[in-house]
C-alpha positions in Angstrom: 38.2 -126.9 87.8 37.2 -130.6 87.8 36.4 -132.6 84.6 32.7 -132.6 85.4 32.7 -128.8 86.0 34.5 -128.3 82.7 32.0 -130.5 80.8 29.1 -128.8 82.4 30.4 -125.4 81.3 30.8 -126.5 77.7 27.5 -128.4 77.7 25.7 -125.0 77.6 27.0 -124.3 74.1 26.2 -127.6 72.5 22.6 -126.6 71.6 24.1 -124.1 69.1 26.1 -126.9 67.4 29.5 -125.1 67.6 32.1 -126.1 65.0 34.7 -126.5 67.6 35.7 -125.8 71.2 39.1 -124.1 71.6 41.4 -125.5 74.3 43.9 -122.9 75.5 47.4 -123.8 76.5 49.4 -122.2 79.3 53.0 -122.9 80.3 53.7 -124.6 83.6 55.0 -122.0 86.1 58.7 -122.4 86.6 61.1 -121.1 89.3 64.9 -121.1 89.0 66.6 -121.3 92.4 70.3 -120.5 92.7 72.5 -123.2 94.2 75.5 -122.4 96.5 77.8 -123.1 93.5 76.2 -120.5 91.4 74.2 -122.9 89.2 70.4 -122.8 89.0 67.9 -125.5 89.9 64.7 -125.6 87.8 61.6 -126.2 89.8 58.0 -126.5 88.6 55.9 -124.6 91.1 52.6 -125.0 89.3 51.8 -127.7 86.7 48.7 -127.4 84.7 46.6 -130.3 83.4 47.8 -131.0 79.9 45.7 -129.8 77.0 45.7 -133.3 75.5 44.0 -134.6 78.6 41.4 -131.7 78.4 40.9 -132.4 74.7 40.4 -136.1 75.4 37.9 -135.4 78.1 35.9 -133.1 75.9 35.9 -135.4 72.9 34.9 -138.5 74.9 32.4 -136.7 77.1 30.7 -134.4 74.6 31.5 -135.6 71.1 32.5 -132.2 69.8 35.6 -131.2 67.8 38.3 -129.5 69.8 41.0 -127.1 68.7 44.1 -127.3 71.0 46.4 -124.4 71.1 50.0 -125.3 70.4 52.5 -122.7 71.7 56.2 -122.1 71.2 56.7 -121.0 74.8 58.3 -123.6 77.1 58.5 -126.3 74.4 61.4 -127.7 72.4 61.0 -128.8 68.8 61.0 -132.4 70.2 58.3 -131.6 72.7 56.1 -130.2 69.8 56.7 -133.3 67.7 55.7 -135.6 70.6 52.5 -133.4 71.1 51.7 -133.7 67.4 52.1 -137.5 67.6 49.6 -137.6 70.5 47.1 -135.4 68.6 47.5 -137.5 65.5 46.9 -140.7 67.5 43.8 -139.1 69.1 42.6 -138.0 65.5 42.6 -134.4 66.5 43.3 -132.6 63.3 42.4 -128.9 64.1 45.1 -126.9 65.9 45.8 -123.2 66.6 49.6 -122.4 66.4 50.7 -119.5 68.6 54.0 -118.2 69.8 52.6 -117.7 73.3 53.1 -114.9 75.8 56.3 -113.9 77.6 56.9 -115.2 81.1 56.3 -112.8 83.9 59.4 -110.6 84.2 60.5 -111.2 80.6 60.8 -108.1 78.4 61.1 -110.1 75.3 59.9 -113.6 74.4 62.6 -116.2 75.0 62.2 -119.6 73.5 63.7 -122.6 75.4 66.9 -124.0 73.9 65.9 -126.0 70.9 62.5 -124.3 70.7 60.8 -122.0 68.2 60.9 -118.2 68.4 57.9 -117.3 66.1 54.5 -118.8 65.2 55.5 -119.1 61.5 58.3 -121.5 62.5 55.8 -123.5 64.5 53.4 -123.7 61.5 56.2 -124.8 59.3 57.2 -127.5 61.9 53.6 -128.9 61.8 53.7 -129.1 58.1 57.1 -130.8 58.2 55.8 -133.3 60.7 53.0 -134.2 58.2 55.5 -134.7 55.4 57.9 -136.8 57.6 55.0 -139.0 58.9 53.2 -139.5 55.6 50.1 -137.6 56.7 50.2 -134.5 54.5 47.1 -132.3 55.0 46.0 -134.0 58.2 46.2 -130.8 60.3 44.0 -127.8 59.7 46.1 -125.1 61.2 44.9 -121.8 62.5 47.0 -118.8 63.6 46.4 -115.6 65.5 46.2 -112.1 64.1 45.8 -108.6 65.5 43.4 -106.0 63.9 45.0 -103.4 66.1 48.5 -104.9 65.6 50.6 -107.0 67.9 52.0 -104.8 70.6 55.6 -105.8 69.7 55.2 -104.9 66.0 56.6 -101.6 64.8 53.5 -100.8 62.8 50.5 -102.5 61.3 52.2 -103.1 57.9 55.0 -104.9 59.7 52.5 -106.9 61.7 50.6 -107.9 58.5 53.9 -109.0 57.0 54.3 -111.3 59.9 50.8 -112.7 59.4 51.6 -113.4 55.8 54.7 -115.4 56.9 52.4 -117.6 58.9 50.1 -118.2 56.0 53.0 -118.8 53.6 54.3 -121.4 56.1 51.0 -123.3 55.9 48.3 -121.7 58.1 44.8 -122.4 56.8 43.0 -119.6 58.6 43.5 -116.7 61.0 41.6 -115.9 64.2 41.8 -112.3 65.5 42.6 -111.0 68.9 39.4 -109.6 70.6 38.3 -106.2 69.4 35.5 -103.9 70.2 35.3 -101.7 67.0 34.2 -103.6 63.9 35.9 -100.9 61.7 39.2 -102.2 62.9 38.3 -105.7 61.7 37.0 -104.6 58.3 40.0 -102.3 57.7 42.4 -105.1 58.8 40.8 -107.7 56.5 41.1 -105.2 53.5 44.8 -104.6 54.3 45.4 -108.3 54.6 43.8 -109.0 51.2 45.9 -106.2 49.6 49.0 -107.9 51.1 48.0 -111.2 49.4 46.6 -113.0 52.4 43.6 -114.9 51.1 42.7 -117.4 54.0 39.6 -116.9 56.1 40.0 -114.3 58.9 37.7 -115.2 61.8 36.7 -112.3 64.1 37.2 -112.8 67.8 34.7 -111.2 70.2 34.5 -110.8 74.0 31.6 -109.3 75.8 32.8 -107.1 78.6 31.3 -108.5 81.9 32.8 -106.3 84.6 33.8 -102.7 85.2 37.3 -103.9 86.0 37.8 -105.2 82.5 37.9 -101.6 81.2 41.4 -101.7 82.6 42.5 -105.3 82.6 41.6 -106.1 79.0 43.7 -103.3 77.5 46.5 -104.1 80.0 46.5 -107.8 79.3 45.8 -107.9 75.5 47.1 -104.5 74.3 43.7 -103.6 72.7 41.6 -100.5 72.5 38.1 -100.1 74.0 36.0 -97.4 72.1 35.3 -94.2 74.0 31.5 -94.7 73.5 31.6 -98.1 75.3 34.0 -96.8 78.0 31.7 -93.8 78.7 28.6 -96.0 78.9 30.2 -98.5 81.3 31.7 -95.7 83.4 28.3 -94.1 83.8 27.0 -97.4 85.3 30.2 -98.6 87.1 28.4 -99.1 90.4 25.7 -101.3 88.9 27.2 -104.7 88.1 24.1 -106.0 86.3 24.0 -102.9 84.1 27.7 -103.2 83.2 27.1 -106.9 82.3 24.1 -105.9 80.1 26.0 -103.1 78.4 28.9 -105.4 77.5 26.6 -108.1 76.1 24.5 -105.6 74.1 27.7 -104.1 72.6 28.9 -107.5 71.6 25.5 -108.4 70.1 25.7 -105.3 67.9 29.1 -106.2 66.8 28.0 -109.8 66.0 25.0 -108.6 64.1 27.1 -106.3 61.8 29.8 -108.9 61.3 27.3 -111.6 60.3 25.5 -109.2 58.0 28.8 -108.7 56.2 29.4 -112.4 55.7 32.2 -113.2 58.1 33.3 -116.9 57.8 32.5 -117.6 61.5 32.6 -115.9 64.9 35.0 -116.9 67.7 34.0 -116.0 71.2 36.4 -115.5 74.1 34.5 -116.7 77.2 37.2 -116.3 79.8 35.1 -118.2 82.3 32.0 -116.1 81.8 29.5 -118.2 79.8 26.0 -116.6 80.4 26.5 -113.6 78.2 28.0 -115.6 75.4 25.1 -118.1 75.6 22.7 -115.1 75.4 24.4 -113.8 72.3 24.3 -117.3 70.7 20.6 -117.6 71.4 19.9 -114.4 69.6 21.9 -115.1 66.4 22.4 -118.9 66.2 
């Protein structure tokens, strides 16, 4: 995607005065090739445009706040510090601190040597950077949370304990993984409050847009899709427009109930499909 294409996509949301635009971060794709002597050569087979470049383009072109994702994966502690220096220089104070996904083929997440293994370590590192550089409180740090639990957690209680470690390390708010049953969110918030987590917990929503997503979303994000939504989409699987409409209407119903119950904000996962999210925003914002 070119810079102009990116800005055109985001431009559609500006009429709703969004508080921020999230800028996701993905690791460069790396290949290790064995040499004749048994050692390995590290080769970058796909390098992505840096998130700082994307953030700079959005800020200069559209004058809207950005929230870059900072991930543990593929970065040393020094790399993180250099990134924070860049963000501080650019006056970007809102960040989302995440561990990041495993590489393809990895059974368990493996940090690079000198990197961080968990998001709470990353949050603590950001707060340490502030102290060391005399800018305490500069960063507003978000972290991820999982109403249906992270797939690596033994149980929801264990997962909530991990969320509390992020908050205790200095996270200011949490943003949930996408979910399709509001009961999961409300129950999760209650359990977090009982565990002593008092920061805002922002619900994350994603309108289903294709029949294929009934399979790919659970596979990719380890989430549940309610039987009622599955049945309705299955009944119209050969009608792309109907599936798109069903996904949007389901998300609209979620949004209406969440807003009626006073959620602090709503975060939308667009995943390159903007029209349905714009439709939802027009209805509620």
